[in-house]
N, CA, C and O of each residue as an XYZ file, in Angstrom:
392
protein
N      21.953    -13.135     20.453
C      20.519    -13.227     20.617
C      19.850    -11.891     20.324
O      18.793    -11.858     19.694
N      20.448    -10.785     20.771
C      19.873     -9.464     20.530
C      19.820     -9.155     19.040
O      18.880     -8.507     18.579
N      20.812     -9.608     18.280
C      20.837     -9.356     16.840
C      19.678    -10.070     16.157
O      19.021     -9.490     15.291
N      19.419    -11.310     16.529
C      18.319    -12.062     15.945
C      16.989    -11.388     16.271
O      16.119    -11.300     15.404
N      16.815    -10.915     17.496
C      15.587    -10.225     17.901
C      15.403     -8.948     17.079
O      14.310     -8.673     16.582
N      16.474     -8.175     16.941
C      16.410     -6.930     16.185
C      16.051     -7.226     14.731
O      15.265     -6.492     14.131
N      16.611     -8.280     14.161
C      16.316     -8.652     12.784
C      14.838     -8.998     12.626
O      14.213     -8.578     11.652
N      14.270     -9.749     13.558
C      12.855    -10.120     13.442
C      11.948     -8.894     13.581
O      10.910     -8.822     12.924
N      12.324     -7.940     14.418
C      11.552     -6.700     14.550
C      11.608     -5.918     13.240
O      10.588     -5.401     12.784
N      12.793     -5.827     12.631
C      12.933     -5.085     11.380
C      12.121     -5.741     10.269
O      11.502     -5.041      9.468
N      12.113     -7.057     10.208
C      11.330     -7.753      9.207
C       9.834     -7.514      9.418
O       9.089     -7.352      8.451
N       9.402     -7.491     10.655
C       7.997     -7.322     10.971
C       7.506     -5.922     10.610
O       6.348     -5.763     10.224
N       8.345     -4.923     10.725
C       7.934     -3.539     10.533
C       8.612     -2.867      9.352
O       8.779     -1.648      9.354
N       9.007     -3.635      8.341
C       9.704     -3.007      7.225
C       8.741     -2.164      6.395
O       7.550     -2.457      6.291
N       9.287     -1.130      5.823
C       8.531     -0.167      5.044
C       8.237     -0.749      3.670
O       9.156     -1.076      2.920
N       6.952     -0.880      3.340
C       6.535     -1.406      2.046
C       5.491     -0.468      1.451
O       4.964      0.410      2.134
N       5.203     -0.667      0.174
C       4.177      0.139     -0.473
C       2.820     -0.072      0.207
O       2.081      0.887      0.429
N       2.498     -1.316      0.534
C       1.228     -1.604      1.206
C       1.116     -0.902      2.552
O       0.047     -0.414      2.920
N       2.226     -0.852      3.284
C       2.242     -0.172      4.578
C       1.974      1.315      4.378
O       1.248      1.918      5.169
N       2.548      1.919      3.331
C       2.313      3.335      3.044
C       0.841      3.604      2.758
O       0.274      4.586      3.237
N       0.230      2.725      1.976
C      -1.187      2.886      1.641
C      -2.038      2.799      2.908
O      -2.898      3.647      3.146
N      -1.790      1.767      3.716
C      -2.570      1.610      4.948
C      -2.402      2.809      5.878
O      -3.385      3.323      6.411
N      -1.176      3.252      6.073
C      -0.933      4.392      6.966
C      -1.575      5.668      6.433
O      -2.162      6.438      7.193
N      -1.462      5.890      5.122
C      -2.102      7.059      4.525
C      -3.602      7.031      4.705
O      -4.215      8.039      5.055
N      -4.193      5.870      4.464
C      -5.647      5.709      4.612
C      -6.078      5.932      6.047
O      -7.031      6.667      6.305
N      -5.383      5.303      6.981
C      -5.751      5.424      8.396
C      -5.517      6.839      8.923
O      -6.314      7.335      9.720
N      -4.445      7.492      8.496
C      -4.176      8.868      8.935
C      -5.254      9.824      8.447
O      -5.557     10.815      9.111
N      -5.832      9.528      7.293
C      -6.915     10.352      6.769
C      -8.274      9.923      7.316
O      -9.299     10.507      6.964
N      -8.285      8.908      8.173
C      -9.532      8.442      8.780
C     -10.452      7.735      7.799
O     -11.673      7.768      7.950
N      -9.867      7.097      6.797
C     -10.662      6.417      5.777
C     -10.742      4.916      6.031
O      -9.773      4.294      6.467
N     -11.890      4.357      5.758
C     -12.015      2.902      5.721
C     -11.544      2.450      4.337
O     -11.310      3.277      3.456
N     -11.409      1.158      4.155
C     -11.049      0.658      2.831
C     -12.154      1.003      1.834
O     -11.871      1.348      0.686
N     -13.400      0.911      2.267
C     -14.536      1.275      1.409
C     -14.486      2.761      1.060
O     -14.744      3.141     -0.082
N     -14.156      3.596      2.040
C     -14.046      5.039      1.801
C     -12.964      5.360      0.789
O     -13.154      6.222     -0.069
N     -11.824      4.671      0.879
C     -10.749      4.874     -0.086
C     -11.207      4.455     -1.478
O     -10.894      5.127     -2.461
N     -11.938      3.359     -1.569
C     -12.472      2.905     -2.862
C     -13.358      3.977     -3.483
O     -13.269      4.239     -4.683
N     -14.208      4.595     -2.677
C     -15.118      5.636     -3.183
C     -14.351      6.859     -3.672
O     -14.682      7.419     -4.717
N     -13.332      7.278     -2.932
C     -12.523      8.427     -3.365
C     -11.802      8.105     -4.665
O     -11.777      8.929     -5.580
N     -11.219      6.922     -4.756
C     -10.520      6.541     -5.989
C     -11.486      6.502     -7.173
O     -11.127      6.897     -8.282
N     -12.703      6.029     -6.940
C     -13.707      5.971     -8.004
C     -14.164      7.376     -8.409
O     -14.194      7.698     -9.597
N     -14.518      8.205     -7.435
C     -15.105      9.512     -7.723
C     -14.101     10.547     -8.216
O     -14.446     11.386     -9.049
N     -12.874     10.506     -7.724
C     -11.902     11.546     -8.065
C     -10.870     11.102     -9.106
O     -10.275     11.937     -9.787
N     -10.662      9.800     -9.226
C      -9.601      9.317    -10.116
C     -10.096      8.288    -11.143
O      -9.312      7.801    -11.957
N     -11.388      7.960    -11.105
C     -11.986      6.968    -12.015
C     -11.273      5.619    -11.951
O     -11.112      4.938    -12.964
N     -10.849      5.246    -10.745
C     -10.198      3.952    -10.522
C     -11.152      3.087     -9.701
O     -11.543      3.453     -8.593
N     -11.516      1.944    -10.257
C     -12.458      1.045     -9.593
C     -11.714     -0.080     -8.885
O     -11.103     -0.936     -9.525
N     -11.773     -0.065     -7.569
C     -11.188     -1.131     -6.749
C     -12.197     -1.538     -5.690
O     -13.038     -0.739     -5.278
N     -12.108     -2.769     -5.261
C     -12.950     -3.249     -4.164
C     -12.171     -3.107     -2.852
O     -10.945     -2.992     -2.865
N     -12.887     -3.116     -1.718
C     -12.176     -3.116     -0.435
C     -11.211     -4.303     -0.311
O     -10.158     -4.173      0.313
N     -11.554     -5.449     -0.892
C     -10.663     -6.615     -0.843
C      -9.370     -6.343     -1.613
O      -8.296     -6.779     -1.198
N      -9.471     -5.629     -2.725
C      -8.268     -5.296     -3.489
C      -7.388     -4.316     -2.716
O      -6.161     -4.415     -2.751
N      -8.021     -3.366     -2.015
C      -7.257     -2.446     -1.158
C      -6.553     -3.239     -0.068
O      -5.383     -2.995      0.231
N      -7.271     -4.192      0.527
C      -6.690     -5.026      1.572
C      -5.488     -5.806      1.038
O      -4.460     -5.903      1.708
N      -5.618     -6.355     -0.157
C      -4.509     -7.101     -0.770
C      -3.302     -6.189     -1.014
O      -2.163     -6.596     -0.787
N      -3.549     -4.960     -1.475
C      -2.456     -4.004     -1.679
C      -1.773     -3.716     -0.351
O      -0.545     -3.708     -0.268
N      -2.568     -3.478      0.687
C      -2.013     -3.158      2.004
C      -1.206     -4.310      2.589
O      -0.294     -4.083      3.384
N      -1.525     -5.527      2.213
C      -0.790     -6.699      2.698
C       0.328     -7.099      1.736
O       0.955     -8.146      1.902
N       0.574     -6.251      0.722
C       1.602     -6.524     -0.291
C       1.359     -7.851     -1.006
O       2.296     -8.592     -1.299
N       0.090     -8.137     -1.281
C      -0.283     -9.385     -1.949
C      -0.953     -9.127     -3.297
O      -1.714     -9.968     -3.776
N      -0.684     -7.983     -3.909
C      -1.388     -7.651     -5.137
C      -0.453     -7.033     -6.166
O       0.393     -6.199     -5.844
N      -0.626     -7.457     -7.399
C       0.111     -6.860     -8.512
C      -0.432     -5.478     -8.853
O       0.189     -4.743     -9.620
N      -1.589     -5.115     -8.289
C      -2.150     -3.782     -8.527
C      -1.194     -2.679     -8.086
O      -1.249     -1.563     -8.602
N      -0.326     -2.987     -7.140
C       0.646     -2.001     -6.667
C       1.626     -1.612     -7.767
O       2.373     -0.647     -7.614
N       1.631     -2.353     -8.873
C       2.502     -2.036    -10.002
C       1.815     -1.124    -11.019
O       2.452     -0.662    -11.966
N       0.521     -0.862    -10.830
C      -0.248      0.004    -11.744
C       0.144      1.461    -11.522
O      -0.143      2.034    -10.470
N       0.799      2.056    -12.513
C       1.332      3.412    -12.333
C       0.246      4.463    -12.122
O       0.471      5.418    -11.378
N      -0.923      4.324    -12.746
C      -1.979      5.326    -12.536
C      -2.532      5.235    -11.108
O      -2.870      6.258    -10.512
N      -2.624      4.035    -10.565
C      -3.063      3.876     -9.181
C      -2.035      4.477     -8.235
O      -2.395      5.187     -7.296
N      -0.776      4.201     -8.471
C       0.291      4.721     -7.615
C       0.301      6.248     -7.657
O       0.409      6.899     -6.618
N       0.189      6.818     -8.853
C       0.165      8.284     -9.001
C      -1.019      8.875     -8.231
O      -0.874      9.891     -7.552
N      -2.178      8.245     -8.336
C      -3.376      8.733     -7.644
C      -3.205      8.676     -6.131
O      -3.577      9.615     -5.426
N      -2.647      7.587     -5.633
C      -2.439      7.455     -4.188
C      -1.406      8.461     -3.685
O      -1.551      9.009     -2.593
N      -0.368      8.704     -4.478
C       0.637      9.711     -4.101
C      -0.015     11.087     -3.989
O       0.231     11.823     -3.034
N      -0.834     11.419     -4.955
C      -1.529     12.713     -4.928
C      -2.490     12.788     -3.744
O      -2.513     13.779     -3.014
N      -3.275     11.744     -3.563
C      -4.271     11.719     -2.484
C      -3.628     11.854     -1.109
O      -4.095     12.632     -0.277
N      -2.568     11.109     -0.871
C      -1.929     11.104      0.448
C      -0.767     12.095      0.551
O      -0.091     12.168      1.578
N      -0.543     12.860     -0.528
C       0.518     13.867     -0.565
C       1.889     13.270     -0.212
O       2.596     13.746      0.676
N       2.226     12.211     -0.946
C       3.494     11.512     -0.760
C       4.353     11.768     -1.997
O       3.850     11.718     -3.119
N       5.623     12.036     -1.804
C       6.531     12.304     -2.907
C       6.661     11.064     -3.788
O       6.969      9.978     -3.297
N       6.426     11.228     -5.089
C       6.406     10.103     -6.030
C       7.730      9.360     -6.118
O       7.740      8.132     -6.200
N       8.845     10.076     -6.104
C      10.151      9.408     -6.208
C      10.405      8.496     -5.008
O      10.953      7.403     -5.151
N      10.002      8.955     -3.838
C      10.167      8.155     -2.628
C       9.319      6.893     -2.709
O       9.780      5.801     -2.379
N       8.074      7.052     -3.153
C       7.175      5.894     -3.280
C       7.719      4.921     -4.330
O       7.657      3.706     -4.141
N       8.243      5.446     -5.417
C       8.810      4.588     -6.451
C       9.960      3.752     -5.889
O      10.076      2.564     -6.188
N      10.786      4.366     -5.094
C      11.902      3.655     -4.472
C      11.392      2.546     -3.551
O      11.922      1.435     -3.565
N      10.378      2.840     -2.762
C       9.794      1.835     -1.847
C       9.155      0.701     -2.648
O       9.315     -0.471     -2.306
N       8.430      1.051     -3.714
C       7.781      0.031     -4.547
C       8.798     -0.937     -5.125
O       8.546     -2.140     -5.180
N       9.933     -0.430     -5.550
C      10.963     -1.284     -6.135
C      11.531     -2.262     -5.113
O      12.055     -3.314     -5.480
N      11.431     -1.922     -3.849
C      11.965     -2.773     -2.789
C      10.899     -3.673     -2.168
O      11.214     -4.534     -1.347
N       9.643     -3.475     -2.557
C       8.546     -4.237     -1.975
C       8.375     -5.551     -2.716
O       8.156     -5.565     -3.928
N       8.473     -6.640     -1.996
C       8.276     -7.962     -2.563
C       6.795     -8.308     -2.464
O       6.212     -8.269     -1.380
N       6.197     -8.644     -3.594
C       4.785     -9.046     -3.620
C       4.683    -10.465     -3.089
O       5.311    -11.387     -3.609
N       3.881    -10.626     -2.044
C       3.699    -11.941     -1.431
C       2.654    -12.730     -2.208
O       1.810    -12.153     -2.893
N       2.717    -14.043     -2.099
C       1.674    -14.879     -2.669
C       0.384    -14.593     -1.947
O       0.367    -14.482     -0.721
N      -0.696    -14.473     -2.689
C      -1.998    -14.163     -2.093
C      -2.503    -15.378     -1.321
O      -2.741    -16.440     -1.895
N      -2.658    -15.208     -0.041
C      -3.088    -16.302      0.835
C      -4.545    -16.695      0.593
O      -4.950    -17.803      0.943
N      -5.340    -15.793     -0.007
C      -6.757    -16.088     -0.181
C      -7.019    -16.942     -1.413
O      -8.162    -17.335     -1.648
N      -5.986    -17.245     -2.214
C      -6.194    -18.064     -3.420
C      -6.255    -19.521     -3.087
O      -6.425    -20.352     -3.979
């Protein structure tokens, strides 16, 4: 029984690209709208708060965009190789809002 419980906890809190984005944004005290503005003004990347939300929930193919990933790594000061490894392990979920 303890093994099954531990497995469900690990599944619930597994490290994904979306989780990294959300944690980076929240640690910097940014709203999703604030992150959109920084990406637009400093990196010329246009995203909506809904697209940020989809990325954070691992429901977006945008997480595969290398220029977006590079910009987020720079913004949140995250090592690119580590993020690349996490991205390769992140399964994109079907978008529930469709």
